[in-house]
C-alpha positions in Angstrom: 88.3 -120.6 -154.5 90.3 -117.6 -153.6 93.4 -119.7 -153.3 92.9 -121.2 -156.7 92.2 -117.8 -158.3 95.2 -116.2 -156.7 97.7 -118.9 -157.6 96.4 -119.4 -161.2 96.5 -115.6 -162.0 99.9 -115.4 -160.4 101.2 -118.4 -162.4 99.8 -117.0 -165.7 101.3 -113.5 -165.2 104.6 -114.7 -163.8 105.2 -117.3 -166.5 104.6 -114.7 -169.2 106.9 -112.1 -167.5 109.7 -114.5 -166.6 110.0 -115.9 -170.1 110.5 -112.3 -171.3 112.9 -111.3 -168.6 114.9 -114.5 -168.1 114.2 -114.5 -164.4 112.8 -117.7 -162.7 109.1 -118.2 -162.1 110.0 -119.3 -158.6 111.0 -115.7 -157.7 107.4 -114.6 -157.8 105.3 -117.8 -157.5 106.9 -119.2 -154.4 105.7 -116.2 -152.3 102.2 -116.8 -153.5 102.3 -120.4 -152.4 103.8 -119.3 -149.1 100.7 -117.4 -148.3 98.6 -120.6 -148.2 101.2 -123.3 -147.3 104.2 -123.9 -145.0 107.4 -122.4 -146.5 109.0 -125.8 -147.2 105.9 -127.0 -149.0 105.7 -123.7 -150.9 109.3 -124.2 -152.2 108.6 -127.8 -153.2 105.3 -127.0 -154.9 106.9 -124.1 -156.8 109.8 -126.4 -157.9 107.3 -128.8 -159.5 105.5 -126.0 -161.3 108.9 -124.4 -162.2 110.2 -127.7 -163.7 107.0 -128.4 -165.6 107.0 -124.9 -167.0 110.6 -125.0 -168.0 110.2 -128.3 -169.8 107.3 -126.6 -171.8 109.5 -123.5 -172.4 112.3 -125.8 -173.6 109.9 -127.1 -176.3 109.3 -123.4 -177.3 112.7 -121.9 -177.2 115.2 -124.6 -176.2 116.3 -125.0 -179.8 118.0 -121.6 -179.5 120.3 -122.7 -176.6 124.0 -122.2 -176.8 125.2 -125.6 -175.5 128.9 -124.5 -175.3 127.9 -122.0 -172.7 125.1 -124.1 -171.1 127.3 -127.1 -170.3 129.8 -124.8 -168.4 126.8 -123.5 -166.3 124.9 -126.7 -165.9 127.6 -129.0 -164.3 128.3 -126.8 -161.2 124.6 -125.8 -161.1 123.6 -129.4 -160.8 125.8 -130.1 -157.8 125.2 -126.9 -155.9 121.5 -127.1 -156.4 121.4 -130.5 -154.7 123.5 -129.0 -151.8 121.2 -126.0 -151.4 118.1 -128.3 -151.5 119.7 -130.5 -148.8 120.2 -127.4 -146.5 116.5 -126.5 -147.0 115.4 -129.9 -145.9 117.5 -129.7 -142.8 116.2 -126.3 -141.8 112.6 -127.4 -142.3 112.8 -129.7 -139.2 114.3 -127.1 -136.9 112.4 -125.7 -133.9 110.9 -122.2 -133.9 113.4 -119.4 -133.0 110.8 -117.3 -131.5 107.0 -117.5 -130.9 104.5 -114.8 -130.1 100.8 -114.0 -130.1 99.2 -111.7 -132.7 95.7 -112.7 -133.9 96.8 -116.2 -133.1 100.1 -118.0 -132.5 103.0 -116.8 -134.7 106.3 -118.7 -135.1 109.5 -117.3 -136.4 111.5 -120.4 -137.6 115.0 -120.7 -139.0 113.7 -121.6 -142.5 111.4 -118.6 -142.6 114.1 -116.2 -141.5 116.6 -117.5 -144.0 114.1 -117.5 -146.9 112.9 -114.0 -145.9 116.5 -112.7 -145.8 117.2 -114.1 -149.3 113.9 -112.5 -150.5 114.9 -109.2 -149.1 118.3 -109.4 -150.7 116.8 -110.2 -154.1 114.2 -107.5 -153.7 117.0 -105.0 -153.2 118.8 -106.3 -156.3 115.6 -106.0 -158.3 115.4 -102.3 -157.4 119.1 -101.6 -158.0 119.9 -100.1 -161.4 123.5 -101.2 -160.9 122.4 -104.8 -160.7 120.1 -104.3 -163.7 123.2 -103.6 -165.8 125.4 -106.2 -164.0 127.0 -108.7 -166.3 129.9 -111.0 -165.6 132.6 -112.0 -168.0 132.4 -115.4 -169.7 135.1 -116.9 -167.6 132.8 -116.7 -164.5 130.0 -118.8 -166.0 130.9 -121.9 -163.9 130.8 -119.7 -160.7 127.4 -118.4 -161.9 126.2 -121.9 -162.3 127.3 -122.8 -158.7 125.7 -119.7 -157.1 122.5 -119.9 -159.2 122.2 -123.6 -158.4 122.8 -123.2 -154.7 120.2 -120.4 -154.2 117.8 -122.2 -156.5 118.0 -125.3 -154.4 117.8 -123.4 -151.1 115.0 -120.9 -151.9 114.1 -121.1 -155.5 115.8 -117.8 -156.4 118.0 -118.8 -159.3 116.9 -116.6 -162.2 118.4 -113.2 -161.4 121.9 -114.7 -160.8 121.6 -116.9 -163.9 120.7 -113.9 -166.1 123.6 -111.8 -164.7 126.2 -114.5 -165.5 124.8 -115.4 -168.9 123.7 -112.1 -170.5 127.2 -110.8 -171.3 128.2 -114.0 -173.0 125.1 -114.3 -175.3 124.3 -111.3 -177.5 121.2 -112.8 -179.2 118.0 -112.6 -177.1 116.6 -115.9 -178.3 119.8 -117.7 -177.5 119.9 -116.0 -174.1 116.4 -117.1 -173.2 116.9 -120.6 -174.6 120.2 -121.2 -172.8 118.7 -119.9 -169.5 115.7 -122.3 -169.8 118.0 -125.3 -170.4 120.2 -124.4 -167.5 117.1 -123.9 -165.2 115.7 -127.3 -166.2 118.8 -129.1 -164.9 118.8 -127.1 -161.6 115.1 -128.0 -161.1 115.7 -131.7 -161.8 118.4 -131.7 -159.2 116.5 -129.9 -156.5 113.2 -131.7 -157.1 115.1 -135.1 -156.7 116.5 -134.0 -153.4 113.2 -132.6 -152.1 111.5 -135.9 -153.0 114.2 -138.0 -151.5 114.6 -136.2 -148.1 111.3 -134.6 -147.1 108.6 -134.8 -149.7 106.9 -137.7 -147.8 105.9 -135.5 -144.9 105.5 -132.4 -147.1 103.4 -134.4 -149.6 100.9 -135.2 -146.8 100.6 -131.5 -146.0 100.1 -130.7 -149.7 97.5 -133.4 -150.3 95.5 -132.6 -147.2 95.3 -128.9 -148.2 94.2 -129.7 -151.8 97.7 -128.8 -153.1 97.9 -131.4 -155.9 95.0 -130.0 -157.8 96.4 -126.5 -157.2 99.8 -127.5 -158.6 98.0 -129.0 -161.7 96.1 -125.7 -162.2 99.2 -123.7 -161.7 101.1 -125.8 -164.2 98.4 -125.4 -166.9 98.1 -121.6 -166.4 101.9 -121.3 -166.4 102.0 -123.1 -169.8 99.5 -120.5 -171.1 101.5 -117.7 -169.6 104.7 -118.9 -171.3 102.9 -119.2 -174.6 101.7 -115.6 -174.3 105.2 -114.4 -173.2 106.7 -116.1 -176.2 104.4 -114.1 -178.5 105.0 -110.7 -176.8 108.6 -111.0 -175.6 109.8 -107.9 -177.5 107.0 -105.6 -176.2 107.5 -105.5 -172.4 109.8 -103.1 -170.6 112.2 -104.8 -168.2 112.1 -102.0 -165.7 108.4 -102.6 -165.0 109.0 -106.3 -164.5 111.8 -105.7 -162.1 109.8 -103.2 -160.0 106.9 -105.6 -159.8 109.2 -108.4 -158.7 111.0 -106.2 -156.1 107.8 -105.0 -154.4 106.3 -108.4 -154.2 109.5 -109.9 -152.7 109.8 -107.1 -150.2 106.2 -107.5 -149.0 106.3 -111.2 -148.6 109.8 -111.2 -147.0 108.6 -108.9 -144.2 105.5 -111.0 -143.6 107.4 -114.3 -143.7 110.3 -113.2 -141.5 107.9 -111.9 -138.9 106.0 -115.2 -138.8 102.8 -113.7 -140.1 102.7 -116.3 -142.9 
């Protein structure tokens, strides 16, 4: 019951906040899943929720997308997302780097260390006022697609980079959000396809045995509600509060994950 309540509340809040901010739902929801499931299962489960929610958001705001910009972002994003997802599947089968005893057996694995390092990096970026105002010129949009796609496939962290590369090229907030959603859908389709092809068989067993399919369904539905709420109140939330919340959550989970505690 606690698992369902935690994930559903997180999905509701995160979906509302990420629609407003332009950051990906995976940035916050993946750490919540990681508390209850192995990290590779958490990334895969988050990807399914992320894709479902983005398809719903596309129905809400996709009509505002600037396709001349989106296509330049999508093509490299599609390719590099698949590459990042492939690396994740390879790391998922590696042996523990270090094991120790602390209220039970604790394993520090390569996949946990890499994901934890990326979460620490993105936590630092969320706290950085310089990054908050970072915006790349329009000519770097394909590079942004490649970087956002790669990290999206590897760890689910695509939203912050996507926003940094798109925000300077799109002045209108509705167009910015709509374009970001469309780009994110393509990255999600690419990485979910790779996850499913390469490791979702074994991971699916873990998810099913732990009641994860029902949990994913619950998270998808509450994320839909969160996106609807965010769409109604997108002009009333301060970005600084959102970034601080994201940063502290990433920092906490990164330390627990990297140390093998979760």
